[in-house]
VMD Tcl script that draws the C-alpha trace (Angstrom):
set ca {
  {-109.57 -209.10 -101.76}
  {-107.32 -208.46 -104.31}
  {-103.92 -210.08 -103.85}
  {-101.47 -207.13 -105.96}
  {-98.68 -209.64 -106.40}
  {-100.75 -211.68 -109.03}
  {-101.18 -208.48 -110.90}
  {-98.96 -208.16 -114.34}
  {-97.65 -204.71 -113.92}
  {-96.66 -204.44 -117.63}
  {-98.00 -201.44 -119.19}
  {-98.82 -203.74 -122.12}
  {-100.78 -205.72 -120.15}
  {-102.77 -202.74 -118.51}
  {-106.22 -204.01 -120.12}
  {-106.28 -207.22 -118.36}
  {-105.72 -205.20 -115.27}
  {-108.50 -205.68 -112.46}
  {-111.03 -202.69 -112.79}
  {-110.09 -200.86 -109.54}
  {-106.40 -200.68 -110.82}
  {-107.48 -199.05 -113.57}
  {-109.51 -196.41 -111.96}
  {-106.47 -195.60 -109.66}
  {-104.07 -195.68 -112.35}
  {-105.88 -193.32 -114.41}
  {-106.39 -190.56 -111.51}
  {-102.66 -191.14 -111.06}
  {-101.96 -190.51 -114.99}
  {-104.51 -187.06 -114.47}
  {-102.78 -186.21 -111.35}
  {-99.48 -186.16 -113.31}
  {-100.78 -184.19 -116.16}
  {-101.95 -181.59 -114.14}
  {-98.86 -180.86 -111.95}
  {-96.71 -180.70 -115.09}
  {-99.31 -178.33 -116.79}
  {-99.40 -176.19 -113.72}
  {-96.22 -176.30 -113.53}
  {-95.25 -175.77 -117.12}
  {-98.34 -172.80 -117.07}
  {-99.66 -171.53 -113.96}
  {-96.47 -171.09 -112.32}
  {-94.64 -168.70 -114.70}
  {-97.85 -166.78 -114.70}
  {-97.67 -166.65 -110.84}
  {-94.12 -165.20 -111.00}
  {-95.10 -162.46 -113.54}
  {-97.87 -161.52 -111.47}
  {-95.52 -161.08 -108.35}
  {-93.49 -158.66 -110.52}
  {-95.97 -156.89 -111.54}
  {-97.99 -156.28 -108.54}
  {-94.14 -155.01 -106.90}
  {-94.05 -152.42 -109.86}
  {-97.66 -151.47 -108.80}
  {-96.87 -151.03 -105.17}
  {-93.28 -149.00 -106.32}
  {-95.17 -147.12 -108.84}
  {-98.08 -145.74 -105.72}
  {-94.74 -145.02 -103.72}
  {-93.63 -142.71 -107.03}
  {-96.91 -141.58 -107.36}
  {-97.42 -140.18 -103.60}
  {-94.17 -138.64 -103.65}
  {-95.03 -136.82 -106.77}
  {-98.50 -135.61 -105.79}
  {-96.64 -134.67 -102.69}
  {-94.30 -132.10 -104.72}
  {-97.39 -131.21 -107.17}
  {-98.93 -129.57 -104.14}
  {-96.34 -126.79 -104.05}
  {-96.17 -125.71 -107.84}
  {-97.51 -122.35 -106.61}
  {-94.56 -122.00 -103.99}
  {-91.91 -123.49 -106.13}
  {-93.16 -120.57 -109.27}
  {-93.47 -117.77 -106.91}
  {-89.87 -119.02 -105.88}
  {-88.65 -119.47 -109.45}
  {-89.91 -115.49 -109.83}
  {-87.57 -114.72 -107.13}
  {-85.02 -116.43 -108.22}
  {-84.98 -114.97 -112.05}
  {-85.36 -111.48 -110.46}
  {-82.10 -111.79 -108.43}
  {-80.49 -113.16 -110.99}
  {-81.64 -109.97 -113.56}
  {-80.13 -108.04 -110.92}
  {-76.63 -109.87 -111.08}
  {-77.16 -109.42 -114.95}
  {-77.03 -106.19 -114.79}
  {-73.66 -106.15 -113.20}
  {-72.26 -108.12 -116.21}
  {-70.49 -105.63 -118.84}
  {-72.44 -105.95 -121.90}
  {-70.47 -106.81 -125.46}
  {-70.50 -103.03 -125.99}
  {-68.91 -102.02 -122.39}
  {-65.96 -105.29 -122.93}
  {-63.18 -103.02 -124.24}
  {-63.66 -100.24 -121.80}
  {-64.04 -102.59 -118.67}
  {-60.91 -103.97 -119.92}
  {-59.16 -100.28 -120.17}
  {-60.47 -99.56 -116.22}
  {-58.44 -102.65 -115.16}
  {-55.41 -101.74 -116.63}
  {-56.07 -98.00 -115.53}
  {-56.78 -99.49 -112.06}
  {-53.08 -101.04 -112.07}
  {-51.55 -98.03 -113.17}
  {-52.97 -95.79 -111.12}
  {-52.12 -98.31 -107.65}
  {-48.79 -97.56 -109.04}
  {-48.03 -101.12 -110.44}
  {-46.21 -101.63 -113.75}
  {-47.51 -104.42 -116.27}
  {-45.40 -106.91 -117.84}
  {-48.28 -109.28 -119.15}
  {-51.64 -108.01 -120.06}
  {-53.58 -111.03 -121.76}
  {-57.14 -111.36 -122.62}
  {-56.93 -115.20 -123.21}
  {-60.50 -115.08 -125.08}
  {-63.96 -116.10 -124.10}
  {-65.26 -119.16 -122.67}
  {-68.95 -120.03 -123.49}
  {-70.48 -121.52 -120.45}
  {-74.03 -121.26 -121.76}
  {-75.52 -118.74 -119.89}
  {-72.73 -116.75 -119.14}
  {-69.44 -116.22 -121.47}
  {-66.40 -115.71 -118.89}
  {-63.32 -113.39 -120.13}
  {-60.26 -114.45 -118.41}
  {-57.25 -112.42 -118.39}
  {-53.53 -113.32 -117.51}
  {-51.69 -110.23 -115.89}
  {-48.26 -110.01 -114.79}
  {-47.43 -106.57 -112.41}
  {-44.86 -105.71 -110.66}
  {-44.99 -103.30 -107.66}
  {-44.77 -102.82 -103.73}
  {-46.91 -104.65 -101.18}
  {-49.41 -102.22 -100.63}
  {-49.80 -101.34 -104.32}
  {-50.94 -104.59 -105.13}
  {-53.44 -104.58 -102.33}
  {-54.56 -101.16 -103.70}
  {-55.05 -103.04 -107.46}
  {-56.74 -105.86 -105.85}
  {-59.07 -103.60 -103.83}
  {-60.02 -101.03 -106.80}
  {-61.01 -103.89 -108.93}
  {-63.50 -104.82 -106.39}
  {-65.00 -101.25 -106.79}
  {-65.80 -101.20 -110.48}
  {-68.89 -101.25 -111.71}
  {-68.57 -104.39 -113.47}
  {-68.52 -107.99 -112.03}
  {-64.22 -108.47 -111.65}
  {-62.67 -111.69 -109.95}
  {-59.04 -112.82 -109.46}
  {-57.58 -115.79 -108.51}
  {-54.76 -117.99 -109.30}
  {-52.70 -115.26 -107.32}
  {-49.01 -115.53 -107.19}
  {-46.50 -113.53 -105.54}
  {-43.03 -113.84 -105.63}
  {-40.11 -111.19 -104.68}
  {-38.95 -109.80 -107.86}
  {-35.55 -108.99 -109.09}
  {-35.82 -105.68 -108.21}
  {-34.78 -104.81 -104.67}
  {-38.16 -103.85 -102.65}
  {-40.84 -104.50 -105.46}
  {-43.02 -107.84 -106.06}
  {-44.06 -109.71 -109.10}
  {-47.83 -110.55 -109.20}
  {-49.13 -113.62 -111.66}
  {-53.09 -114.01 -111.38}
  {-56.05 -114.75 -113.67}
  {-58.81 -111.83 -113.76}
  {-61.96 -112.51 -115.06}
  {-64.81 -110.97 -115.84}
  {-68.31 -112.33 -117.72}
  {-71.17 -111.08 -119.78}
  {-74.11 -112.62 -120.70}
  {-74.56 -115.62 -123.05}
  {-77.08 -116.57 -125.46}
  {-78.42 -119.33 -124.24}
  {-81.09 -119.59 -121.76}
  {-81.34 -123.01 -119.65}
  {-84.37 -122.62 -119.08}
  {-87.98 -121.57 -121.04}
  {-89.46 -119.44 -118.60}
  {-92.41 -118.78 -120.96}
  {-93.25 -122.85 -120.16}
  {-92.54 -122.84 -116.74}
  {-94.70 -120.03 -115.67}
  {-97.88 -120.98 -118.30}
  {-100.21 -123.36 -116.55}
  {-102.46 -123.55 -119.11}
  {-100.28 -126.56 -120.50}
  {-101.17 -128.32 -117.23}
  {-103.87 -130.98 -116.86}
  {-106.68 -129.60 -113.97}
  {-106.51 -132.05 -111.62}
  {-109.78 -130.60 -109.26}
  {-111.36 -134.09 -109.21}
  {-108.63 -135.86 -107.89}
  {-108.31 -132.87 -104.96}
  {-105.81 -130.48 -106.54}
  {-106.10 -126.68 -107.54}
  {-103.64 -125.99 -110.47}
  {-104.52 -122.40 -110.99}
  {-104.82 -121.29 -114.96}
  {-104.63 -125.04 -116.29}
  {-106.60 -125.38 -119.38}
  {-106.57 -129.36 -119.86}
  {-108.88 -131.85 -118.47}
  {-108.06 -134.87 -117.17}
  {-108.88 -138.01 -119.76}
  {-107.19 -140.29 -117.64}
  {-110.21 -143.04 -116.67}
  {-108.84 -145.92 -113.76}
  {-111.59 -148.82 -115.00}
  {-109.98 -150.79 -111.94}
  {-112.00 -150.06 -108.40}
  {-109.04 -151.09 -106.41}
  {-106.46 -149.06 -108.50}
  {-108.54 -146.20 -107.97}
  {-108.85 -147.10 -104.20}
  {-105.61 -146.82 -103.55}
  {-104.86 -143.57 -105.72}
  {-107.14 -141.99 -103.74}
  {-105.97 -143.56 -100.14}
  {-102.27 -142.31 -101.62}
  {-103.81 -139.13 -102.29}
  {-105.04 -138.49 -98.71}
  {-102.07 -139.30 -96.91}
  {-99.88 -137.29 -99.09}
  {-98.55 -134.28 -97.34}
  {-96.93 -131.16 -99.39}
  {-93.00 -131.41 -98.92}
  {-92.01 -128.49 -96.81}
  {-90.38 -126.10 -98.94}
  {-87.31 -123.80 -97.61}
  {-88.18 -119.94 -98.17}
  {-85.11 -118.50 -100.29}
  {-83.30 -116.03 -98.48}
  {-82.67 -112.68 -100.01}
  {-79.93 -112.02 -101.49}
  {-77.06 -109.74 -99.41}
  {-75.85 -107.08 -100.85}
  {-72.37 -107.11 -102.37}
  {-69.98 -105.37 -100.19}
  {-66.46 -104.16 -101.08}
  {-63.19 -103.97 -99.01}
  {-61.51 -100.69 -99.32}
  {-57.69 -101.51 -98.78}
  {-55.98 -98.81 -96.84}
  {-52.14 -99.40 -96.49}
  {-51.25 -96.86 -93.80}
  {-49.51 -98.05 -91.10}
  {-49.42 -101.91 -92.46}
  {-46.57 -103.85 -92.81}
  {-45.39 -105.22 -95.61}
  {-45.22 -108.90 -94.98}
  {-43.17 -109.88 -97.89}
  {-39.93 -107.92 -95.62}
  {-38.42 -109.34 -92.42}
  {-38.69 -107.83 -89.13}
  {-35.87 -105.99 -88.22}
  {-35.33 -106.10 -84.26}
  {-32.18 -106.17 -82.29}
  {-31.03 -107.90 -79.26}
  {-31.11 -104.68 -77.05}
  {-34.87 -104.02 -78.73}
  {-35.67 -107.49 -77.36}
  {-34.07 -106.87 -74.07}
  {-35.93 -103.60 -73.30}
  {-39.02 -104.55 -74.49}
  {-38.89 -107.81 -72.38}
  {-38.27 -105.45 -69.31}
  {-41.37 -103.44 -69.96}
  {-44.16 -106.08 -70.18}
  {-43.11 -106.66 -66.37}
  {-45.21 -109.52 -66.68}
  {-48.74 -107.51 -67.56}
  {-50.51 -109.48 -70.62}
  {-53.92 -110.10 -70.98}
  {-55.10 -113.83 -70.31}
  {-55.94 -114.97 -74.21}
  {-57.10 -118.67 -72.96}
  {-59.75 -116.89 -70.61}
  {-63.44 -117.18 -71.83}
  {-65.16 -113.79 -72.77}
  {-68.00 -112.41 -70.62}
  {-70.96 -110.64 -72.26}
  {-70.03 -107.33 -71.20}
  {-66.60 -107.44 -72.99}
  {-68.71 -107.09 -76.23}
  {-69.44 -103.22 -75.07}
  {-66.94 -100.74 -74.65}
  {-66.93 -98.84 -71.83}
  {-68.40 -95.74 -72.83}
  {-71.49 -97.49 -73.88}
  {-72.19 -98.68 -69.92}
  {-73.45 -96.92 -67.29}
  {-73.70 -97.58 -63.88}
  {-77.53 -97.16 -62.27}
  {-77.31 -98.51 -59.13}
  {-76.44 -101.31 -56.45}
  {-77.89 -104.01 -55.11}
  {-76.39 -106.27 -52.06}
  {-77.12 -109.86 -51.82}
  {-75.65 -111.62 -48.84}
  {-73.26 -109.18 -47.85}
  {-72.15 -108.67 -51.28}
  {-72.36 -105.34 -53.03}
  {-73.61 -105.76 -56.63}
  {-73.30 -103.03 -59.34}
  {-75.95 -102.86 -61.72}
  {-74.66 -101.78 -65.20}
  {-76.78 -100.58 -68.57}
  {-75.51 -101.17 -71.68}
  {-76.64 -99.02 -74.60}
  {-79.33 -101.59 -75.80}
  {-81.25 -100.97 -72.26}
  {-80.55 -104.41 -70.68}
  {-79.32 -104.13 -67.21}
  {-76.31 -106.50 -66.25}
  {-75.43 -107.46 -62.65}
  {-71.39 -107.01 -62.00}
  {-69.55 -108.33 -58.91}
  {-66.11 -108.27 -58.27}
  {-63.94 -109.96 -60.73}
  {-66.24 -109.81 -63.62}
  {-65.10 -108.41 -66.68}
  {-66.38 -105.53 -68.94}
  {-65.17 -103.45 -71.74}
  {-63.21 -104.34 -74.76}
  {-59.82 -103.56 -72.90}
  {-59.38 -106.81 -70.58}
  {-61.28 -104.68 -67.93}
  {-61.63 -106.57 -64.48}
  {-63.73 -104.79 -61.89}
  {-61.56 -103.86 -58.57}
  {-64.52 -102.55 -56.31}
  {-68.02 -102.04 -56.27}
  {-68.91 -98.91 -54.50}
  {-72.11 -97.17 -53.98}
  {-71.44 -94.74 -56.49}
  {-68.86 -96.01 -59.11}
  {-67.22 -99.50 -60.19}
  {-63.33 -99.25 -60.29}
  {-61.59 -101.39 -63.56}
  {-58.46 -102.03 -64.11}
  {-57.55 -102.78 -67.79}
  {-54.61 -104.02 -69.90}
  {-54.17 -101.86 -72.69}
  {-51.48 -102.16 -75.44}
  {-48.26 -99.93 -74.83}
  {-45.42 -100.62 -77.41}
  {-45.53 -103.45 -80.03}
  {-45.47 -106.75 -77.98}
  {-45.80 -105.02 -74.57}
  {-49.00 -104.27 -72.37}
  {-49.80 -101.70 -69.22}
  {-52.45 -101.55 -67.10}
  {-54.79 -98.62 -66.55}
  {-57.36 -97.97 -64.01}
  {-60.55 -96.31 -64.94}
  {-64.05 -96.23 -63.24}
  {-68.12 -95.70 -64.41}
  {-69.25 -93.31 -61.87}
  {-73.33 -93.67 -61.06}
  {-75.25 -91.84 -63.39}
  {-77.30 -89.35 -61.66}
}
mol new
graphics top color blue
foreach p $ca { graphics top sphere $p radius 0.5 }
foreach p [lrange $ca 0 end-1] q [lrange $ca 1 end] { graphics top cylinder $p $q radius 0.2 }
display resetview
């Protein structure tokens, strides 16, 4: 048996070591060199391989998402045409370069015809926004509240798009008049197009993908991509097969642009204080006599109809209680009983009789006061 304590472990004397020791040391040195080589070369490449595999997984996820979008190509193109059509209709409401001067005259005439006096009417220059050019105008006008309302309402009826913003209204030095500063803007079409319509709608520039399961109408180019790795090709097929088209919401048609016509008749100027003396307040307080609608009450369904659009068509008795059957103008039959509400004047059912419904309404009387008014809906013959 070999005694290891008798061996001289000096590497300079390695030639004199026993044969088994030499073999063991050689094997140990081989393992050390192999481990160092693995650490130096193999581990670094394994790290790079892990990074590349992660990149492939992320690319497959992106590929699946893009494929789901591509399946809606026809839908997106149709929606694009719909948007372009709506935009073209809106562009027709913008003045041409030749019409801008006459539009400025129309704006000025609208103010003068409303009774206003212009202290300032200053176009501030064009603002080119690419597809649309803004034409802002600083104005300062003097007039009564009703005249200001007529002027702004008149702008809405002009045949071209005109907007008004930055409105500031203050009392003028002249008694009873108001001074209004504002920015009026009209628009005209610019020369820069945001998109090239021809390229967006020309599918002849796209690659045909029938081989991959996607029909591209009008495509001309054939795919030259060859996946030489069977495993990757299989993963791509799996991604396409499991990809569903992204749900595309329908574009709501653009509603027609309406205009509000201001009518100052009977309206109080909010810039003037309400004149009311103590005697008037006392008379008003007595006139109310405690009669007032409950504005905190939850409205019932039949309160959205006027009484003259409702008709009584019969009655029904349920557990000794008589109910009235009321038909609205859309043909729906409603069951009403005592204390139900109907009509637009806070009408409450007092009694249900075989031939009529007796109703107590609360209607406005003098400003700030209310009074009760009894009516009936008679059974239709």
